[in-house]
C-alpha positions in Angstrom: -0.3 0.1 0.1 1.8 3.0 -0.8 2.5 5.8 1.9 0.5 8.8 2.7 2.5 12.3 1.4 3.4 15.3 3.2 2.9 18.3 1.4 6.2 18.4 0.1 5.8 14.7 -1.4 3.5 16.0 -3.7 3.5 18.0 -7.3 0.8 20.0 -9.2 -0.2 17.6 -11.7 0.0 14.4 -9.3 -3.2 12.7 -10.6 -4.8 9.6 -9.0 -8.0 7.0 -9.7 -9.4 5.2 -6.6 -11.1 1.7 -6.9 -14.6 1.2 -7.3 -17.2 0.2 -5.5 -20.6 -0.9 -6.0 -23.9 1.6 -4.8 -26.0 -1.1 -3.3 -29.4 -0.7 -1.8 -28.1 -1.8 1.5 -25.7 1.6 1.5 -28.5 3.7 -0.1 -30.7 3.0 2.7 -27.9 2.9 5.5 -27.3 6.0 4.3 -31.1 7.1 4.8 -31.1 5.9 8.4 -28.1 8.4 8.8 -29.4 11.6 7.3 -32.8 11.3 7.9 -33.5 11.6 4.4 -36.0 9.2 3.7 -37.4 10.9 0.0 -39.1 8.8 -1.8 -36.9 9.2 -4.8 -33.8 7.0 -3.4 -36.1 4.4 -1.1 -39.5 3.4 -2.9 -39.1 2.2 -6.2 -42.4 2.1 -7.4 -42.2 6.2 -6.4 -38.9 5.9 -8.1 -40.8 4.6 -11.6 -42.5 7.5 -11.8 -40.1 10.0 -11.8 -37.4 11.6 -14.9 -35.0 8.9 -13.8 -36.9 5.9 -13.4 -35.8 4.3 -11.0 -33.9 4.8 -7.5 -31.5 6.8 -7.6 -28.6 7.3 -4.7 -28.6 10.6 -2.9 -26.3 13.5 -4.0 -24.4 13.8 -0.8 -23.9 10.4 -0.9 -22.1 10.4 -4.1 -19.8 13.5 -2.3 -19.2 11.0 0.5 -18.1 8.1 -1.6 -15.5 10.2 -3.6 -14.4 11.7 -0.6 -13.6 8.5 0.9 -12.7 6.8 -2.1 -10.0 9.3 -2.5 -8.0 7.8 0.7 -8.3 4.1 -0.6 -6.2 5.5 -4.2 -2.6 5.5 -4.6 -2.2 9.6 -4.0 -3.2 9.6 -0.8 -1.7 12.6 2.5 -0.8 12.2 5.6 -4.4 13.3 7.8 -5.3 17.2 7.9 -7.8 18.9 7.6 -10.9 19.2 4.8 -11.4 23.3 4.2 -14.9 22.7 2.1 -15.7 21.4 -1.1 -17.2 22.6 -4.1 -19.3 19.9 -5.9 -21.9 20.1 -8.7 -24.6 16.7 -9.4 -24.0 16.1 -13.1 -25.8 12.5 -13.6 -27.7 10.2 -11.2 -26.1 7.6 -9.7 -28.4 4.3 -9.9 -28.2 1.3 -7.5 -26.0 -0.8 -9.2 -23.7 1.6 -10.2 -19.8 1.3 -10.1 -18.3 4.2 -8.9 -14.7 5.5 -8.5 -13.5 8.8 -8.3 -10.5 10.7 -10.4 -8.7 13.8 -9.3 -5.2 15.4 -9.5 -3.5 18.4 -7.3 -4.2 21.8 -9.1 -2.8 24.0 -7.2 -1.0 24.3 -3.9 0.3 26.8 -1.0 1.6 27.0 2.1 -0.3 28.5 5.3 0.9 31.1 7.4 -0.1 28.2 10.2 3.5 26.5 10.4 3.7 22.9 9.7 0.8 22.7 7.0 0.2 23.5 3.3 -3.1 23.5 1.0 -3.6 21.5 -1.9 -6.7 21.8 -4.4 -7.6 18.8 -5.8 -10.1 18.8 -8.6 -12.2 15.3 -8.7 -14.5 13.2 -10.6 -17.0 10.6 -9.6 -17.2 8.5 -12.3 -19.1 5.2 -13.5 -18.7 2.3 -15.1 -19.5 3.7 -18.5 -17.1 6.6 -17.7 -19.7 8.9 -17.6 -19.0 11.9 -15.2 -22.0 11.6 -12.3 -20.7 14.6 -10.0 -17.5 16.7 -10.0 -15.9 19.3 -8.1 -13.2 20.6 -6.1 -11.7 19.5 -3.0 -9.9 22.4 -0.7 -7.7 20.2 1.6 -4.9 21.1 4.5 -2.2 18.5 4.8 0.7 18.6 7.0 4.4 19.6 6.2 7.1 17.2 6.8 8.4 17.2 10.4 11.6 19.5 10.4 14.3 16.6 11.1 12.6 14.6 8.6 12.4 17.6 6.3 16.6 18.2 5.8 
């Protein structure tokens, strides 16, 4: 398994794609339980058939959660830091049975006024088994810099 990276171990242009995960009914129902969002397009197949999707779809925020988690399973991983925020768009539905993975790269980097930290900006796309982008956006992440003893 690849080692987690410090700020100094990353360069603009570094990219990765995560392993895939299959979106199951159990996952969608667990997400509904956790969040209290039982909107019928996610939880009721009979109702969902009457919508433009024609079937049940995963919650949009569940897709974002998957994207965030899948990044931590990719070859480009960072030492634990702090999420500074996301801008995120829901492009297409995620249907039960879809296999999704996240593709992302380092678009920009900067050091911070707070010693020991740097910020990376990671444009990301959640893509399905047909290589269709279902969600996309950008994650701003603060990650640790190498401890002084290691940086030398």
